[in-house]
C-alpha positions as semicolon CSV with decimal commas, in nm:
position;residue;x (nm);y (nm);z (nm)
1;M;0,373;2,060;1,346
2;K;0,060;1,875;1,514
3;I;-0,166;1,644;1,348
4;Y;-0,503;1,591;1,448
5;K;-0,678;1,297;1,238
6;N;-0,955;1,390;1,362
7;I;-1,148;1,759;1,452
8;E;-1,245;1,666;1,797
9;E;-0,896;1,610;1,907
10;F;-0,829;1,993;1,811
11;K;-0,834;2,151;2,172
12;G;-0,809;2,511;2,008
13;V;-0,551;2,749;2,050
14;D;-0,507;3,149;2,122
15;Y;-0,583;3,355;1,776
16;P;-0,604;3,059;1,527
17;V;-0,523;3,204;1,200
18;V;-0,671;2,921;0,894
19;T;-0,643;2,817;0,591
20;V;-0,854;2,532;0,445
21;G;-0,736;2,390;0,111
22;T;-0,644;1,990;-0,061
23;F;-0,287;2,149;-0,064
24;D;-0,172;1,867;-0,321
25;G;0,069;2,032;-0,480
26;V;0,213;2,244;-0,176
27;H;0,340;2,484;-0,477
28;I;0,441;2,822;-0,500
29;G;0,092;2,991;-0,442
30;H;-0,002;2,736;-0,151
31;Q;0,378;2,864;0,000
32;K;0,260;3,206;-0,040
33;V;-0,085;3,159;0,162
34;I;0,160;2,952;0,426
35;K;0,356;3,285;0,451
36;R;0,085;3,501;0,472
37;L;-0,109;3,313;0,734
38;T;0,263;3,297;0,960
39;E;0,292;3,624;0,918
40;E;-0,048;3,717;1,054
41;A;-0,036;3,399;1,336
42;R;0,337;3,559;1,471
43;K;0,224;3,917;1,471
44;N;-0,116;3,801;1,727
45;N;0,081;3,575;1,905
46;G;-0,142;3,339;1,729
47;E;-0,083;2,996;1,561
48;T;-0,130;2,835;1,205
49;V;-0,382;2,632;1,161
50;L;-0,419;2,439;0,793
51;I;-0,760;2,219;0,746
52;T;-0,729;1,973;0,455
53;F;-0,919;1,664;0,341
54;H;-0,834;1,271;0,307
55;P;-0,864;1,115;0,043
56;H;-0,912;1,397;-0,238
57;P;-1,249;1,538;-0,268
58;R;-1,218;1,463;-0,666
59;L;-1,187;1,108;-0,589
60;I;-1,524;1,111;-0,407
61;I;-1,719;1,358;-0,613
62;R;-1,599;1,190;-0,927
63;P;-1,513;0,847;-0,864
64;D;-1,523;0,789;-1,268
65;S;-1,190;0,997;-1,264
66;K;-0,979;0,693;-1,304
67;N;-0,693;0,930;-1,457
68;F;-0,677;1,152;-1,171
69;K;-0,315;1,134;-0,991
70;I;-0,214;1,332;-0,663
71;I;0,118;1,524;-0,690
72;N;0,218;1,411;-0,354
73;T;0,145;1,123;-0,123
74;Q;-0,017;1,236;0,191
75;K;0,323;1,163;0,400
76;R;0,544;1,381;0,102
77;K;0,260;1,659;0,176
78;F;0,257;1,638;0,541
79;E;0,641;1,722;0,509
80;L;0,651;1,996;0,288
81;L;0,360;2,175;0,519
82;E;0,550;2,140;0,813
83;K;0,873;2,281;0,611
84;A;0,647;2,553;0,505
85;G;0,565;2,644;0,902
86;I;0,263;2,504;0,948
87;D;0,173;2,462;1,317
88;H;-0,186;2,219;1,317
89;L;-0,231;2,029;1,060
90;I;-0,615;1,865;1,050
91;I;-0,703;1,628;0,839
92;L;-1,085;1,616;0,803
93;P;-1,218;1,272;0,601
94;F;-1,390;1,341;0,316
95;T;-1,671;1,143;0,192
96;K;-2,016;1,179;-0,007
97;E;-2,168;1,271;0,299
98;F;-1,957;1,541;0,398
99;S;-1,967;1,692;0,059
100;K;-2,317;1,723;0,090
101;Q;-2,292;2,084;0,379
102;T;-2,346;2,392;0,228
103;S;-2,074;2,632;0,262
104;E;-2,237;2,816;0,551
105;E;-2,216;2,487;0,734
106;F;-1,890;2,430;0,656
107;I;-1,792;2,771;0,810
108;K;-2,042;2,789;1,063
109;N;-1,947;2,376;1,208
110;I;-1,566;2,322;1,142
111;I;-1,435;2,695;1,135
112;V;-1,619;2,894;1,333
113;D;-1,749;2,637;1,607
114;K;-1,434;2,370;1,618
115;V;-1,125;2,591;1,562
116;K;-1,276;2,916;1,674
117;A;-1,087;3,128;1,362
118;K;-0,999;3,474;1,394
119;K;-0,867;3,516;1,089
120;L;-0,909;3,316;0,730
121;V;-0,675;3,317;0,479
122;I;-0,736;3,203;0,103
123;G;-0,588;3,154;-0,243
124;Y;-0,759;3,340;-0,521
125;N;-0,909;3,068;-0,628
126;H;-1,073;2,888;-0,379
127;H;-1,429;2,745;-0,330
128;F;-1,566;2,515;-0,098
129;G;-1,888;2,358;0,056
130;K;-2,209;2,178;-0,167
131;N;-2,092;2,213;-0,543
132;R;-1,836;2,412;-0,470
133;L;-2,041;2,727;-0,457
134;G;-1,875;2,900;-0,139
135;D;-1,616;3,182;-0,316
136;F;-1,445;3,493;-0,205
137;R;-1,749;3,691;-0,172
138;N;-1,947;3,430;0,055
139;L;-1,659;3,407;0,283
140;F;-1,648;3,786;0,316
141;D;-2,006;3,810;0,389
142;L;-1,974;3,478;0,652
143;G;-1,696;3,650;0,813
144;K;-1,873;3,977;0,895
145;K;-2,173;3,733;0,963
146;Y;-2,003;3,480;1,226
147;R;-1,689;3,784;1,362
148;F;-1,382;3,642;1,176
149;K;-1,156;3,839;0,924
150;V;-1,100;3,678;0,551
151;E;-0,827;3,779;0,336
152;K;-0,763;3,656;-0,050
153;I;-0,411;3,582;-0,156
154;P;-0,419;3,698;-0,511
155;A;-0,269;3,434;-0,824
156;Q;0,126;3,338;-0,810
157;D;0,260;3,310;-1,133
158;V;0,621;3,238;-1,252
159;K;0,718;3,360;-1,623
160;N;0,369;3,484;-1,637
161;I;0,161;3,158;-1,558
162;A;-0,043;3,135;-1,332
163;I;0,055;2,841;-1,041
164;S;-0,209;2,534;-1,015
165;S;-0,214;2,195;-0,899
166;T;-0,363;2,133;-1,281
167;K;-0,127;2,294;-1,422
168;I;0,142;2,105;-1,231
169;R;-0,015;1,753;-1,389
170;K;0,000;1,870;-1,683
171;A;0,333;1,906;-1,717
172;L;0,412;1,623;-1,504
173;N;0,220;1,459;-1,745
174;E;0,424;1,617;-2,079
175;G;0,722;1,546;-1,913
176;K;0,858;1,921;-1,833
177;I;1,035;1,821;-1,556
178;R;1,190;2,208;-1,521
179;K;0,838;2,391;-1,587
180;A;0,693;2,208;-1,313
181;N;0,929;2,229;-1,108
182;E;0,914;2,583;-1,086
183;L;0,567;2,569;-0,984
184;L;0,598;2,401;-0,701
185;G;0,906;2,606;-0,596
186;Y;1,077;2,259;-0,549
187;D;1,179;1,937;-0,703
188;Y;0,905;1,656;-0,792
189;S;0,989;1,346;-0,662
190;I;0,884;0,976;-0,609
191;T;0,995;0,756;-0,291
192;G;0,931;0,451;-0,294
193;K;1,053;0,063;-0,166
194;V;1,374;-0,052;-0,370
195;V;1,302;-0,432;-0,557
196;H;1,447;-0,689;-0,721
197;G;1,382;-0,624;-1,130
198;S;1,571;-0,794;-1,413
199;R;1,938;-0,740;-1,305
200;I;2,025;-0,687;-1,701
201;G;2,151;-0,335;-1,591
202;H;2,431;-0,534;-1,360
203;T;2,551;-0,729;-1,701
204;I;2,564;-0,386;-1,922
205;G;2,738;-0,147;-1,628
206;F;2,433;0,030;-1,511
207;P;2,292;-0,178;-1,242
208;T;1,983;0,002;-1,134
209;A;1,774;0,041;-0,793
210;N;1,401;-0,019;-0,932
211;I;1,155;0,110;-0,665
212;D;0,802;-0,027;-0,602
213;V;0,526;0,269;-0,542
214;E;0,249;0,156;-0,294
215;N;0,054;0,486;-0,339
216;E;-0,142;0,387;-0,644
217;Y;-0,288;0,770;-0,713
218;K;0,060;0,917;-0,730
219;L;0,120;1,068;-1,017
220;I;0,426;0,905;-1,210
221;A;0,544;1,163;-1,459
222;A;0,606;1,128;-1,845
223;N;0,788;0,824;-1,943
224;G;1,173;0,886;-2,036
225;V;1,500;0,907;-1,902
226;Y;1,569;1,207;-1,633
227;A;1,859;1,348;-1,457
228;C;1,806;1,234;-1,062
229;R;1,889;1,274;-0,750
230;I;1,836;1,012;-0,502
231;E;1,809;1,038;-0,131
232;W;1,904;0,714;0,051
233;N;2,000;0,690;0,444
234;G;1,964;1,060;0,465
235;Q;2,265;1,116;0,253
236;L;2,219;1,239;-0,149
237;F;2,368;1,098;-0,450
238;N;2,333;1,170;-0,801
239;G;2,205;0,955;-1,077
240;M;1,983;0,884;-1,390
241;G;1,621;0,757;-1,385
242;N;1,422;0,576;-1,616
243;I;1,063;0,571;-1,622
244;G;0,909;0,297;-1,905
245;F;0,825;0,028;-1,993
246;R;1,234;-0,096;-2,086
247;P;1,134;-0,156;-2,490
248;T;1,499;-0,259;-2,577
249;I;1,486;-0,568;-2,289
250;D;1,106;-0,625;-2,279
251;H;0,739;-0,539;-2,277
252;G;0,631;-0,571;-1,918
253;D;0,500;-0,356;-1,678
254;L;0,543;-0,017;-1,631
255;T;0,915;0,021;-1,406
256;I;1,090;0,312;-1,196
257;E;1,487;0,286;-1,212
258;V;1,735;0,452;-1,080
259;H;2,123;0,427;-1,164
260;I;2,290;0,576;-0,856
261;F;2,652;0,723;-0,958
262;D;2,957;0,591;-0,732
263;F;2,710;0,388;-0,527
264;D;2,781;0,002;-0,484
265;K;2,564;-0,062;-0,153
266;D;2,311;-0,304;-0,115
267;I;2,010;-0,114;-0,075
268;Y;1,707;-0,414;-0,137
269;G;1,421;-0,355;0,064
270;D;1,531;0,036;0,147
271;T;1,338;0,321;0,052
272;I;1,501;0,558;-0,173
273;T;1,342;0,883;-0,293
274;I;1,422;1,017;-0,647
275;F;1,393;1,408;-0,718
276;F;1,365;1,437;-1,084
277;I;1,550;1,763;-1,234
278;D;1,524;1,743;-1,638
279;R;1,415;1,517;-1,860
280;I;1,684;1,481;-2,110
281;R;1,575;1,211;-2,377
282;D;1,229;0,992;-2,457
283;E;1,258;0,630;-2,420
284;R;1,352;0,443;-2,699
285;K;1,403;0,064;-2,818
286;F;1,781;0,022;-2,874
287;K;1,870;-0,273;-3,128
288;D;2,093;-0,497;-2,841
289;L;2,205;-0,376;-2,523
290;D;2,534;-0,302;-2,647
291;A;2,382;-0,022;-2,835
292;L;2,147;0,052;-2,504
293;R;2,510;0,089;-2,308
294;K;2,686;0,286;-2,544
295;Q;2,369;0,504;-2,514
296;L;2,364;0,493;-2,115
297;F;2,712;0,644;-2,130
298;K;2,590;0,921;-2,314
299;D;2,308;1,017;-2,119
300;K;2,597;0,992;-1,809
301;E;2,780;1,273;-1,943
302;T;2,451;1,449;-2,010
303;V;2,289;1,437;-1,680
304;L;2,618;1,515;-1,488
305;G;2,658;1,823;-1,753
306;I;2,286;1,935;-1,569
307;I;2,374;1,897;-1,221
308;N;2,693;2,038;-1,203
């Protein structure tokens, strides 16, 4: 996948089949759009082009949305888009000035003049342009005017739930990891650098890797104890993670930590990715460290039962 952080870097391709959006979750609905994009491109000996924005438009248009978080970091989004089969990824800097373009200005300036799209494939709830006034009807009319085809992909659903990034964020905020993973089509994850913690886990037989997440807008799932898989150095391990404030030990800052089963490597300073499989219980305060240790043994049995 070729990545362009400036639209001027894109020199054009034969028969570009295009889609546009934030693609934060790269969820099942997004994957359906990309699959259709790929089918059309291959049928016409063309190439797929995905146009996205950075930062997320909501952070610019509604800067007061302090609680708004992104499902995936930009790096993770790029990995998922490449895996889905995108040939060309164009990242448009999203600014207040950019947001003032009308839907037709955006189509004319970017889709037609710069990318020269032959076909535009969009999701069922796609809106664009100033005040999000551009919709499928508007796109269809513009397609006729500027001579490109438009196709809309209907809503995708899992167990009669129409998939959207908003619903996935809600599931993650409520700790409903299985539901979120179903809608995503892959396991929700957090990536970070392993940093030094209090080391109390070592004293009770459950050493943990504490991670620092650099992106302040990354959505962190609800507090609790989780069944996890951990990727380190290209290898995958089983483990159990905790998101929360460790009430038995202290009431400090929010921590994200994971105990990796059958693992004794020194990984301080390394980057790991935690994939969340299921949430097994709330975080709670125990009367002492011995009570916490006994619960952790029970948690481990529960996690192994889930993972196995």
